[in-house]
N, CA, C and O atoms as a GROMACS GRO file, in nm:
protein
  156
    1UNK      N    1  -0.567  -0.996  -0.387
    1UNK     CA    2  -0.648  -0.852  -0.395
    1UNK      C    3  -0.578  -0.741  -0.437
    1UNK      O    4  -0.455  -0.738  -0.431
    2UNK      N    5  -0.647  -0.644  -0.481
    2UNK     CA    6  -0.630  -0.477  -0.525
    2UNK      C    7  -0.667  -0.419  -0.415
    2UNK      O    8  -0.774  -0.455  -0.364
    3UNK      N    9  -0.578  -0.304  -0.346
    3UNK     CA   10  -0.595  -0.249  -0.255
    3UNK      C   11  -0.582  -0.087  -0.317
    3UNK      O   12  -0.489  -0.086  -0.398
    4UNK      N   13  -0.640   0.036  -0.306
    4UNK     CA   14  -0.641   0.141  -0.400
    4UNK      C   15  -0.601   0.232  -0.235
    4UNK      O   16  -0.649   0.230  -0.122
    5UNK      N   17  -0.499   0.299  -0.298
    5UNK     CA   18  -0.485   0.422  -0.145
    5UNK      C   19  -0.593   0.461  -0.093
    5UNK      O   20  -0.622   0.429   0.022
    6UNK      N   21  -0.670   0.535  -0.167
    6UNK     CA   22  -0.790   0.647  -0.191
    6UNK      C   23  -0.911   0.599  -0.146
    6UNK      O   24  -0.970   0.656  -0.054
    7UNK      N   25  -0.969   0.471  -0.220
    7UNK     CA   26  -1.074   0.368  -0.194
    7UNK      C   27  -1.056   0.224  -0.179
    7UNK      O   28  -0.961   0.152  -0.211
    8UNK      N   29  -1.141   0.204  -0.136
    8UNK     CA   30  -1.108   0.023  -0.098
    8UNK      C   31  -1.171  -0.040  -0.213
    8UNK      O   32  -1.294  -0.030  -0.207
    9UNK      N   33  -1.116  -0.120  -0.346
    9UNK     CA   34  -1.212  -0.210  -0.464
    9UNK      C   35  -1.110  -0.314  -0.413
    9UNK      O   36  -0.994  -0.331  -0.449
   10UNK      N   37  -1.213  -0.403  -0.285
   10UNK     CA   38  -1.203  -0.529  -0.287
   10UNK      C   39  -1.309  -0.612  -0.330
   10UNK      O   40  -1.430  -0.587  -0.321
   11UNK      N   41  -1.234  -0.757  -0.399
   11UNK     CA   42  -1.348  -0.825  -0.476
   11UNK      C   43  -1.449  -0.853  -0.315
   11UNK      O   44  -1.446  -0.968  -0.271
   12UNK      N   45  -1.520  -0.764  -0.246
   12UNK     CA   46  -1.629  -0.840  -0.182
   12UNK      C   47  -1.682  -0.756  -0.169
   12UNK      O   48  -1.655  -0.640  -0.201
   13UNK      N   49  -1.825  -0.826  -0.086
   13UNK     CA   50  -1.966  -0.770  -0.073
   13UNK      C   51  -1.957  -0.588  -0.040
   13UNK      O   52  -1.882  -0.529   0.038
   14UNK      N   53  -2.058  -0.534  -0.126
   14UNK     CA   54  -2.060  -0.416  -0.058
   14UNK      C   55  -2.101  -0.326   0.045
   14UNK      O   56  -2.092  -0.204   0.053
   15UNK      N   57  -2.141  -0.398   0.112
   15UNK     CA   58  -2.153  -0.374   0.270
   15UNK      C   59  -2.031  -0.353   0.369
   15UNK      O   60  -2.034  -0.285   0.471
   16UNK      N   61  -1.949  -0.408   0.331
   16UNK     CA   62  -1.807  -0.475   0.368
   16UNK      C   63  -1.721  -0.370   0.310
   16UNK      O   64  -1.606  -0.346   0.348
   17UNK      N   65  -1.772  -0.319   0.233
   17UNK     CA   66  -1.684  -0.238   0.128
   17UNK      C   67  -1.688  -0.084   0.164
   17UNK      O   68  -1.597  -0.002   0.163
   18UNK      N   69  -1.834  -0.072   0.200
   18UNK     CA   70  -1.906   0.077   0.224
   18UNK      C   71  -1.807   0.123   0.366
   18UNK      O   72  -1.754   0.231   0.392
   19UNK      N   73  -1.807  -0.035   0.458
   19UNK     CA   74  -1.746  -0.027   0.606
   19UNK      C   75  -1.603  -0.008   0.613
   19UNK      O   76  -1.563   0.066   0.703
   20UNK      N   77  -1.514  -0.063   0.532
   20UNK     CA   78  -1.390  -0.012   0.520
   20UNK      C   79  -1.356   0.149   0.470
   20UNK      O   80  -1.260   0.224   0.487
   21UNK      N   81  -1.495   0.160   0.397
   21UNK     CA   82  -1.457   0.306   0.325
   21UNK      C   83  -1.485   0.418   0.411
   21UNK      O   84  -1.450   0.536   0.401
   22UNK      N   85  -1.570   0.344   0.516
   22UNK     CA   86  -1.598   0.437   0.664
   22UNK      C   87  -1.504   0.460   0.681
   22UNK      O   88  -1.454   0.565   0.641
   23UNK      N   89  -1.433   0.360   0.755
   23UNK     CA   90  -1.317   0.299   0.790
   23UNK      C   91  -1.244   0.386   0.805
   23UNK      O   92  -1.206   0.432   0.913
   24UNK      N   93  -1.203   0.432   0.660
   24UNK     CA   94  -1.086   0.523   0.565
   24UNK      C   95  -1.115   0.641   0.571
   24UNK      O   96  -1.021   0.716   0.544
   25UNK      N   97  -1.232   0.698   0.601
   25UNK     CA   98  -1.267   0.850   0.617
   25UNK      C   99  -1.249   0.875   0.740
   25UNK      O  100  -1.264   0.994   0.764
   26UNK      N  101  -1.221   0.807   0.835
   26UNK     CA  102  -1.202   0.825   0.939
   26UNK      C  103  -1.064   0.862   0.983
   26UNK      O  104  -1.005   0.968   1.006
   27UNK      N  105  -1.027   0.698   0.988
   27UNK     CA  106  -0.886   0.751   1.016
   27UNK      C  107  -0.779   0.649   0.955
   27UNK      O  108  -0.792   0.537   1.003
   28UNK      N  109  -0.703   0.657   0.886
   28UNK     CA  110  -0.579   0.620   0.780
   28UNK      C  111  -0.560   0.510   0.867
   28UNK      O  112  -0.623   0.404   0.865
   29UNK      N  113  -0.459   0.546   0.951
   29UNK     CA  114  -0.415   0.390   1.062
   29UNK      C  115  -0.518   0.332   1.063
   29UNK      O  116  -0.521   0.255   0.968
   30UNK      N  117  -0.622   0.327   1.134
   30UNK     CA  118  -0.693   0.219   1.210
   30UNK      C  119  -0.779   0.151   1.038
   30UNK      O  120  -0.868   0.067   1.053
   31UNK      N  121  -0.744   0.193   0.900
   31UNK     CA  122  -0.814   0.099   0.812
   31UNK      C  123  -0.730   0.060   0.791
   31UNK      O  124  -0.776  -0.053   0.779
   32UNK      N  125  -0.585   0.042   0.763
   32UNK     CA  126  -0.433  -0.058   0.764
   32UNK      C  127  -0.433  -0.143   0.859
   32UNK      O  128  -0.413  -0.259   0.823
   33UNK      N  129  -0.451  -0.120   0.992
   33UNK     CA  130  -0.472  -0.215   1.084
   33UNK      C  131  -0.596  -0.326   1.070
   33UNK      O  132  -0.578  -0.447   1.087
   34UNK      N  133  -0.725  -0.267   1.036
   34UNK     CA  134  -0.807  -0.338   1.001
   34UNK      C  135  -0.791  -0.405   0.936
   34UNK      O  136  -0.774  -0.515   0.988
   35UNK      N  137  -0.782  -0.404   0.775
   35UNK     CA  138  -0.721  -0.453   0.675
   35UNK      C  139  -0.637  -0.568   0.731
   35UNK      O  140  -0.706  -0.669   0.743
   36UNK      N  141  -0.554  -0.578   0.757
   36UNK     CA  142  -0.468  -0.650   0.807
   36UNK      C  143  -0.516  -0.723   0.882
   36UNK      O  144  -0.437  -0.817   0.882
   37UNK      N  145  -0.640  -0.760   0.987
   37UNK     CA  146  -0.689  -0.793   1.050
   37UNK      C  147  -0.770  -0.916   0.931
   37UNK      O  148  -0.747  -1.034   0.904
   38UNK      N  149  -0.840  -0.848   0.897
   38UNK     CA  150  -0.982  -0.888   0.818
   38UNK      C  151  -0.902  -0.967   0.696
   38UNK      O  152  -0.953  -1.072   0.656
   39UNK      N  153  -0.782  -0.922   0.636
   39UNK     CA  154  -0.766  -0.963   0.518
   39UNK      C  155  -0.576  -0.993   0.535
   39UNK      O  156  -0.512  -1.036   0.439
   0.00000   0.00000   0.00000
């Protein structure tokens, strides 16, 4: 699975991708932690 620093380019449904992007816009650290849990 490929992950870009700025945008999340996962091979997943768009709702989940936009969800992850929203989190990334909020806090980079939270996004990293959540991505560790989810993936």
